[in-house]
C-alpha positions in Angstrom: 116.3 90.5 99.4 113.4 92.6 98.4 111.5 95.1 100.5 107.7 95.3 100.5 106.8 98.5 98.6 103.8 99.0 101.0 105.4 98.5 104.4 109.1 97.9 104.0 109.0 94.3 105.3 112.1 92.3 104.1 110.9 89.6 101.7 113.5 87.0 101.6 111.5 84.1 100.2 108.7 83.6 97.7 106.4 82.9 100.7 107.1 86.4 102.1 105.6 87.9 98.9 101.9 88.0 98.3 100.5 85.6 97.3 103.7 83.5 97.4 104.8 85.1 94.1 108.4 86.3 94.2 107.5 89.1 91.7 104.8 90.7 93.9 105.7 94.2 95.0 104.0 93.8 98.4 104.3 91.3 101.3 101.9 88.7 102.6 101.1 91.0 105.6 99.9 93.8 103.3 97.7 91.5 101.2 94.1 90.4 101.4 93.3 86.6 101.3 93.3 86.7 97.5 96.8 88.2 97.4 95.8 91.7 96.3 97.0 94.7 98.2 94.9 95.8 101.1 93.2 99.2 100.6 94.8 102.3 102.1 92.5 102.6 105.1 93.1 99.0 106.2 96.8 99.2 105.7 97.0 102.6 107.5 95.0 101.2 110.5 97.1 98.1 110.7 100.3 100.2 110.7 99.0 102.6 113.3 98.0 99.6 115.5 101.5 98.2 115.1 103.0 101.6 116.2 100.7 101.7 119.2 101.8 98.2 120.4 105.4 98.4 119.4 106.4 102.0 120.3 103.7 102.7 123.0 102.7 105.9 121.2 99.5 107.9 121.7 97.0 107.5 118.8 97.7 111.0 117.2 101.5 110.5 117.3 101.1 107.0 115.8 99.0 108.3 113.0 101.4 111.1 112.2 104.4 108.8 112.2 102.5 106.3 110.0 101.6 109.0 107.5 105.2 110.2 107.4 106.4 106.6 106.9 103.8 105.7 104.3 104.9 108.8 102.2 108.2 107.0 101.8 106.7 103.8 100.5 106.4 103.4 96.7 102.9 102.0 96.7 101.5 104.8 98.9 103.7 107.9 98.3 101.2 109.5 96.0 98.0 108.5 97.8 95.7 111.6 98.3 95.2 110.8 102.0 98.9 111.4 102.5 99.0 114.8 100.7 100.7 117.4 102.9 99.2 120.8 103.0 
């Protein structure tokens, strides 16, 4: 089992990887139609929306939790939008 380095999704089969390539570092949910990684803003918004639905959080709390989580993900940890300061 491999975890997506963008969102942490468990990738158990080649189809779970983007674009069906078992060597891809990100999952099918974090990819665009061509298999490339979604840009930061799109991935951030999708993860915030997931938090709003799943955990019933207010927008600000969902954004803060998403930023904190994305800082732990290898593909986003050094992104400038996540810089603390």
